[in-house]
Biotite code that builds the C-alpha atoms (Angstrom):
import biotite.structure as struc

atoms = struc.array([
    struc.Atom([112.143, 117.628, 57.004], chain_id="A", res_id=1, res_name="MET", atom_name="CA", element="C"),
    struc.Atom([111.046, 114.377, 55.432], chain_id="A", res_id=2, res_name="PRO", atom_name="CA", element="C"),
    struc.Atom([113.714, 111.858, 54.681], chain_id="A", res_id=3, res_name="GLY", atom_name="CA", element="C"),
    struc.Atom([116.356, 113.074, 57.138], chain_id="A", res_id=4, res_name="LEU", atom_name="CA", element="C"),
    struc.Atom([115.397, 110.599, 59.844], chain_id="A", res_id=5, res_name="GLY", atom_name="CA", element="C"),
    struc.Atom([115.542, 113.286, 62.509], chain_id="A", res_id=6, res_name="LEU", atom_name="CA", element="C"),
    struc.Atom([111.847, 113.220, 63.356], chain_id="A", res_id=7, res_name="ILE", atom_name="CA", element="C"),
    struc.Atom([110.043, 109.892, 62.906], chain_id="A", res_id=8, res_name="PRO", atom_name="CA", element="C"),
    struc.Atom([106.527, 110.207, 61.525], chain_id="A", res_id=9, res_name="SER", atom_name="CA", element="C"),
    struc.Atom([103.219, 108.417, 61.952], chain_id="A", res_id=10, res_name="GLY", atom_name="CA", element="C"),
    struc.Atom([103.185, 105.160, 63.901], chain_id="A", res_id=11, res_name="MET", atom_name="CA", element="C"),
    struc.Atom([106.966, 105.259, 64.070], chain_id="A", res_id=12, res_name="GLY", atom_name="CA", element="C"),
    struc.Atom([106.727, 107.967, 66.717], chain_id="A", res_id=13, res_name="VAL", atom_name="CA", element="C"),
    struc.Atom([104.287, 105.918, 68.761], chain_id="A", res_id=14, res_name="ILE", atom_name="CA", element="C"),
    struc.Atom([106.466, 102.811, 68.498], chain_id="A", res_id=15, res_name="ALA", atom_name="CA", element="C"),
    struc.Atom([109.570, 104.736, 69.566], chain_id="A", res_id=16, res_name="ARG", atom_name="CA", element="C"),
    struc.Atom([107.773, 106.348, 72.502], chain_id="A", res_id=17, res_name="LEU", atom_name="CA", element="C"),
    struc.Atom([106.385, 102.975, 73.552], chain_id="A", res_id=18, res_name="ASP", atom_name="CA", element="C"),
    struc.Atom([109.859, 101.468, 73.451], chain_id="A", res_id=19, res_name="GLY", atom_name="CA", element="C"),
    struc.Atom([111.284, 104.360, 75.458], chain_id="A", res_id=20, res_name="PHE", atom_name="CA", element="C"),
    struc.Atom([108.517, 104.053, 78.076], chain_id="A", res_id=21, res_name="ASN", atom_name="CA", element="C"),
    struc.Atom([109.138, 100.320, 78.420], chain_id="A", res_id=22, res_name="ARG", atom_name="CA", element="C"),
    struc.Atom([112.852, 100.909, 79.013], chain_id="A", res_id=23, res_name="ARG", atom_name="CA", element="C"),
    struc.Atom([112.239, 103.814, 81.405], chain_id="A", res_id=24, res_name="HIS", atom_name="CA", element="C"),
    struc.Atom([108.961, 103.263, 83.267], chain_id="A", res_id=25, res_name="PRO", atom_name="CA", element="C"),
    struc.Atom([107.674, 106.361, 85.029], chain_id="A", res_id=26, res_name="TRP", atom_name="CA", element="C"),
    struc.Atom([104.390, 107.088, 86.760], chain_id="A", res_id=27, res_name="SER", atom_name="CA", element="C"),
    struc.Atom([103.115, 110.661, 86.900], chain_id="A", res_id=28, res_name="HIS", atom_name="CA", element="C"),
    struc.Atom([100.801, 109.554, 89.742], chain_id="A", res_id=29, res_name="ASN", atom_name="CA", element="C"),
    struc.Atom([103.778, 108.459, 91.840], chain_id="A", res_id=30, res_name="ASP", atom_name="CA", element="C"),
    struc.Atom([105.651, 111.649, 91.051], chain_id="A", res_id=31, res_name="HIS", atom_name="CA", element="C"),
    struc.Atom([102.830, 114.196, 91.500], chain_id="A", res_id=32, res_name="TYR", atom_name="CA", element="C"),
    struc.Atom([100.507, 112.467, 94.006], chain_id="A", res_id=33, res_name="GLY", atom_name="CA", element="C"),
    struc.Atom([101.633, 114.346, 97.093], chain_id="A", res_id=34, res_name="ARG", atom_name="CA", element="C"),
    struc.Atom([101.658, 117.619, 95.124], chain_id="A", res_id=35, res_name="TRP", atom_name="CA", element="C"),
    struc.Atom([98.018, 116.984, 94.172], chain_id="A", res_id=36, res_name="VAL", atom_name="CA", element="C"),
    struc.Atom([97.078, 116.435, 97.826], chain_id="A", res_id=37, res_name="LEU", atom_name="CA", element="C"),
    struc.Atom([98.886, 119.600, 98.932], chain_id="A", res_id=38, res_name="ARG", atom_name="CA", element="C"),
    struc.Atom([96.984, 121.606, 96.326], chain_id="A", res_id=39, res_name="ASN", atom_name="CA", element="C"),
    struc.Atom([93.654, 120.131, 97.418], chain_id="A", res_id=40, res_name="LEU", atom_name="CA", element="C"),
    struc.Atom([93.910, 121.554, 100.937], chain_id="A", res_id=41, res_name="ARG", atom_name="CA", element="C"),
    struc.Atom([90.703, 123.330, 101.759], chain_id="A", res_id=42, res_name="GLY", atom_name="CA", element="C"),
    struc.Atom([88.658, 121.569, 99.082], chain_id="A", res_id=43, res_name="VAL", atom_name="CA", element="C"),
    struc.Atom([85.183, 120.972, 100.485], chain_id="A", res_id=44, res_name="ARG", atom_name="CA", element="C"),
    struc.Atom([84.025, 117.848, 98.687], chain_id="A", res_id=45, res_name="SER", atom_name="CA", element="C"),
    struc.Atom([83.465, 114.310, 99.799], chain_id="A", res_id=46, res_name="GLY", atom_name="CA", element="C"),
    struc.Atom([84.153, 112.880, 96.345], chain_id="A", res_id=47, res_name="ARG", atom_name="CA", element="C"),
    struc.Atom([87.123, 112.706, 93.968], chain_id="A", res_id=48, res_name="ALA", atom_name="CA", element="C"),
    struc.Atom([87.583, 111.377, 90.431], chain_id="A", res_id=49, res_name="LEU", atom_name="CA", element="C"),
    struc.Atom([90.925, 110.168, 89.077], chain_id="A", res_id=50, res_name="ASP", atom_name="CA", element="C"),
    struc.Atom([90.821, 109.908, 85.277], chain_id="A", res_id=51, res_name="VAL", atom_name="CA", element="C"),
    struc.Atom([93.640, 107.787, 83.893], chain_id="A", res_id=52, res_name="GLY", atom_name="CA", element="C"),
    struc.Atom([94.314, 106.222, 87.265], chain_id="A", res_id=53, res_name="SER", atom_name="CA", element="C"),
    struc.Atom([96.893, 103.700, 86.063], chain_id="A", res_id=54, res_name="GLY", atom_name="CA", element="C"),
    struc.Atom([97.994, 101.503, 88.954], chain_id="A", res_id=55, res_name="THR", atom_name="CA", element="C"),
    struc.Atom([95.753, 103.330, 91.442], chain_id="A", res_id=56, res_name="GLY", atom_name="CA", element="C"),
    struc.Atom([98.489, 104.955, 93.516], chain_id="A", res_id=57, res_name="ASN", atom_name="CA", element="C"),
    struc.Atom([96.831, 108.378, 93.390], chain_id="A", res_id=58, res_name="LEU", atom_name="CA", element="C"),
    struc.Atom([93.507, 106.791, 94.355], chain_id="A", res_id=59, res_name="ILE", atom_name="CA", element="C"),
    struc.Atom([95.136, 105.435, 97.505], chain_id="A", res_id=60, res_name="ASP", atom_name="CA", element="C"),
    struc.Atom([96.365, 108.932, 98.397], chain_id="A", res_id=61, res_name="LEU", atom_name="CA", element="C"),
    struc.Atom([92.996, 110.538, 97.631], chain_id="A", res_id=62, res_name="LEU", atom_name="CA", element="C"),
    struc.Atom([91.246, 108.078, 99.949], chain_id="A", res_id=63, res_name="ARG", atom_name="CA", element="C"),
    struc.Atom([93.026, 109.756, 102.859], chain_id="A", res_id=64, res_name="ARG", atom_name="CA", element="C"),
    struc.Atom([91.146, 112.988, 102.157], chain_id="A", res_id=65, res_name="ARG", atom_name="CA", element="C"),
    struc.Atom([87.869, 112.055, 100.415], chain_id="A", res_id=66, res_name="PHE", atom_name="CA", element="C"),
    struc.Atom([84.970, 109.821, 101.435], chain_id="A", res_id=67, res_name="ASP", atom_name="CA", element="C"),
    struc.Atom([84.389, 108.473, 97.920], chain_id="A", res_id=68, res_name="VAL", atom_name="CA", element="C"),
    struc.Atom([87.098, 108.086, 95.268], chain_id="A", res_id=69, res_name="VAL", atom_name="CA", element="C"),
    struc.Atom([86.444, 106.743, 91.773], chain_id="A", res_id=70, res_name="VAL", atom_name="CA", element="C"),
    struc.Atom([89.192, 105.847, 89.329], chain_id="A", res_id=71, res_name="GLY", atom_name="CA", element="C"),
    struc.Atom([88.791, 105.383, 85.571], chain_id="A", res_id=72, res_name="VAL", atom_name="CA", element="C"),
    struc.Atom([91.501, 103.700, 83.513], chain_id="A", res_id=73, res_name="GLU", atom_name="CA", element="C"),
    struc.Atom([90.806, 103.039, 79.821], chain_id="A", res_id=74, res_name="PRO", atom_name="CA", element="C"),
    struc.Atom([94.157, 101.321, 79.155], chain_id="A", res_id=75, res_name="ASP", atom_name="CA", element="C"),
    struc.Atom([93.773, 97.605, 79.850], chain_id="A", res_id=76, res_name="LEU", atom_name="CA", element="C"),
    struc.Atom([97.478, 96.770, 79.376], chain_id="A", res_id=77, res_name="THR", atom_name="CA", element="C"),
])
């Protein structure tokens, strides 16, 4: 409901999420990297693509299994 302040709208949501993420940094690549590798057992490809690679931690894990690994990260911050 508008005006109750329970759910921020527009850019306010983005600003609040950004503030939360800065106070509580978390990397999905760090958390799920080994799970990804376990679920790639038996994959018959020499190449892997990591979209949204962040710090590159998942790329490092993928290099153990694939000959060529490419990471794309559009966020320059």
